[in-house]
N, C-alpha and C positions, 0 to 999 in steps of 0.2 A: 482536514479530514483525517480519518483514521488511515493508517498505512499498514501494509503487510510486506514482510520481507520473505522472499522465496527465490530459490535458485533458478527456476525455469519458467513456469507458465504464467506467473503474474509477479511483477516486481514492485518495489516500494512505491507508495502513493498511487499506484495502479495506472499511471499513464505512460510508463516506460516498459516495454516488453522485449523479451529476447525472442526473435523470430526463429523459425525452424532452420534457417541457414546460419544461425548463431550471430546474426547482426542485430544490434539494438535498434528499436523502433520507438519513436516518441509520438505521442498523441496529445493534442491540445485544442482548446476552444479558441477560435478566431474571433475577432471583434464583431463579425457579422453573425455570430452564433453557430456557425458550421464547425464540423470537426475536421481538423487538419492532421496529417501525419508526415513524418520525416524520418528517414532510415539510413543507417550506415550502408554505404555501397559495397563494403567488404567488412567481414568480422574484425572487431578490435582496431579499426582504423578511424581516424578523425576525418573521414570523407563522407559527406551526407548528400542525400538526394535533393534536398530542398523541400519546402512545404507543399503538399498535395492535398486537395480537398476530397473528403469522403461525404460531403453534404450533411444532411441532418439539421436539426435545430435543437440546441442543448442549453441547459442552465447548469452551472456548476462544473464539476470535473467529470471526464469520462473514466470508465474503467475498462481494462482490456485483459482477456484471458486467452489461453490456448486450449483448444479442444483436444481430445485424445488423438485425433488424426492430424494434429499439428496445425490446423487452421486457426488463425487469430479471430476472436470475436469481440466486438466493442459494444458497450452498453452505455446509454445516456439517459438523463432525465430531461424531458422536454418542457417548454414553457407552459403547455396546456395540461401538465400533470400526468404524463405517461412515462413509462419506461420503455425505450425502444432499443433494438439491437440490430447490428449488421455484421456480416462475417466474410472472411476471405472465401472465394469460391474454390481456390486450390491453395495448398500450403505454400507460403512465401509468394503467393501470386499478387499481382497489382490490381486484379479484378475483385471487386467486392459486391455483395448482394445489395438490394435495396433495404431501406430501413423498415422494420416491422415492429409493431407494438407487441409487448410481452404480456399477452392476455389482458385481463382487466386490472390495470395498475392500481395499487392501493393508496392513491392520493399521496405520492411521495413528497417528503419534505427535505430529505437529505440526498446525498449522492449514492448511486448504487455501488454495492460491493460484491465481488464475485470470487468464488473459490471452486476448486475441483475436488469432487468426492474420490474416495479410494478406488472406485470402479471406473473413474473417468468422466462421470456426469458433472456438468457445470451446475452450480447453484448460486442464485442471486439473492442478495439481502438488501433491504432498504428501510430507512426510518420513515414512517408515515406521519401525516399531519396530526393524528391523534396521539402521537408519542409512542406508539408501538413499533416493533420491528417485524416486517413481513418478509417471507422468503418463498421462492419457487425454484424448481429444479427440472433438469432434463429428464425425460422418461427413460432414455438410454443414451449412452455416449454419442456425441455428434448428431443428436436427433432432436425431436420436438420436445415440448414442455408440458408440464402438468397443467390441468385446466384452471386451477385456482391457486391464489396466494394463500399462505397459512401464517398465522401469528407465531412468532418465536418468543419475543418479549412483549408482554402486555403492559409493563410498567412505563412510567414517563421517562423515556431515555432521551439523551442529548447527543447531538453530533452524529458522526458516522462510525461504523463498526470496523474492527479488524477481524478477519476470519482466516484461519490456517488449518492445515492438517496436523493432527497429533502424530507422534511417532508410530502409532498403530493404524494410522489412516483415518481416524475419526476427525471430523471437523470440530473446531472449537471457536467460539465467537466471543469477542470482548467489546464492551461499549460502556460509556459513561451513563450513569443513571442513579436513581435513589433507592436505598434499601427499603424493604417492606416494613421494618419495625420502627426505625427512628427518623426516616425521611432524610437521611444523610447522603450526600453525594458520594458515590463509590464506583468502583469498576465492577460491573456485572459480567458474568460469563455464562455461556451455555455450551453444552457439549453433547455430541451425538451418543446415544446409548439405546439400542445397538447402532451399527454403522450408519444406517440411512434414515430411518423413519422417526425413532424415538429420541427425544432430547431431554436432558436434565439441566438444571440451572444452579448457580451459586453466586457468591460474591468474593472478590479478591481484596476488598478494603481499599485503602488509599483515599486521597481526596483529589481526584484528577481535575486539572484545570483546562485540559484540552483532550482531543481524541487519542486513543492508545495506538501503539505500534506493537505488533507481535512478530516473533521470529522463532524458528526452530534452531537451537544452537547445535554445535557439532557433537554434543553428547546425546542428542535426541530429546532434550528438554525444551519445552516451550518457555519463552522469556518475553515478558511484556514491559514496555517502556512508556512513560507518560510524564507530562509536565506536572510537577507537584505544587503544593500550595505555597512553598517558600521560594519560588523562583528557581528551583533546581529540577534536574531530570532524575526521576526515580525509576527503579525497576524491581521486578519480582520474577521468580522462576520456579518451575517444577523441581521438586527434590529428586525425582527420578523420572525417566521417560514415561509418559502416559499415566502419571501418578499425581499425588497431592502437591501442594504449593508450600514454599518457604513461609515461615511465620509472619513475615512483615516485609514492607517495601524498604529498599536500601537506596540511599542518595548517591548520585554521581556528581553532584554539585552543578555548577553552571554559572554563566555570566549574563543573567537576565534573558534566558531563552524565551521564545514565544512560539505558539503553534504546536505542531506535532513533530516529534523527532523522527528522523529516518535512521534505519539500521542497515548496514552492509555487512557481508560475510567475506572475510579475506580468504585467500587460497588455503591457508593453514587452519581455518576454522575460527579465527579470532573475530569477534564482533567489533564493529566500528560505528559509533553514533555521530550523527550530524544534526546540528540544530541551527535554526535562524535566530539571530539575536534581535533585541528590541531596537537596536540602532541600524538594522538593515545589513548586518554582516552574517557570516557563517563560521561556526566553530565545530571542531570535532574532537572526539576522545575515543581511545581504542583499548581493547584488551591486550595486555602484554603476554598473556598465555591463554589458550582457549579453555572452554568448559571441559571438565567439571570444576577446575580451580577458578578460572575466569577472573584473574586479577586485572586491574585497569591501570592505565597510565595515570600519573599523579595529577595532571592538570589538563585543561582544555587548550587546544591549539587553534590558531586562526587559520581558516581556509580561504576566506575572502573578506577584504575590506576595500572601501573606496566608493566610487560613484559610477553608475547608478546604484541605488540601494536595492537590496534583495527584498521583494515583497511577497514571495510565495515560499512555502515550506520546501526544503530540499528533498530530492529524491536520490537514493543510492541504488545503483544497479551494477551488475558484474558483467564485464566484457567476456568474450569467449576465451581469452587468454588469462582470465582470472583477475585482471586489474579492475579495481573499483572505479566507477565513474559517477559523478554527482551532477545533477541537473537542478536548476532553479529558475523561477520567473523573476525578472528584474523590472524596476520601475519604468523603464523605457518600452516595456512590452515585449522585449526579446527573451527567449529562453537561452541560457548559457550553460556550458558544461565544463568541468575540469576532471582530470583523470590521474590515477597513479601512473608515474612513469615506469615503475617496476611493480609487478604484482606483489602485494603484501608489504610494500614499503609505505609506512604511515606518514612519513615526513617529506617524501619526494613527490610533489604533485606538479602537473602542468599549469601553465597560465590558463585563464578562463577564455573559452572560445564561444562566440555567438552563433547560434543556429538561426538567428533572425527572428522577426516578428511573425507568428503564424498568420497566414493570410495576406502577407505583403511581399 
């Protein structure tokens, strides 16, 4: 699925969140279809609560965001074709609401994606069975929702979106789809104009083979990463914050990556990309200096090899102390994580630690 890199309220791949007490919290679908979560018992420490059930019934991946009042809110696609949500009753609380349907769901075919508007209102996006993208938003921060979903993309889109705030607070959305003129697969994007109600759309080109990842780099420029047609990771970026885009996609190379790349942000602003490989391993590559220069290391480095194989795309999140931590689903059903031993050190990582199998 598409991923979003953000420092606070929603983190890459959307199922790892930084709670209001600065502890990471992981959300995952259990084998019985319920939503489970597992959280650090103290910020930046490898001590976890163990998997706890939030109930519900979901297909695909959950998405989690933080409301303006710091309460986490989870969104899921249910087997009967609805989008449901549940939320913390208090910030960092263990008590959650019941699951409720999010108005008349638009026959979702993909995983929900959530972003927060510049004024704090959450907004949910989902690909429908007719190939369009529909969205709905809170009427006020921490509050209820608009009565109807509205179409954002009416074209035949594929996969899941990435949605982030631009440097000026406007939301911008990225998704795979076909251009209007030639029917060629490309990266479509839409952006708010003005801040809330009006949207404009465009194309970024490329020939994406999987869902995009979007991040706001340290210079305030949006940067998009995707798996390209030659088995490499490619990226494109804004020439200035809240402005136009570079003339073409640039390759970062790769060793047969698959799926959607994850992007983490080091404490000094350097981006770091993590990819799952065709053979069930994980590799990463990092900037040697941050944007706007943004030079990259010369080659990809291994972060995981061995057994069991990695079967899910990696997730990169930032601990409260700035150390990057990577999560992934493995072939034995367990979610495992590894972390930088020192913040910003690209080559010094811990061994992989198992969080166990959700629901067991």
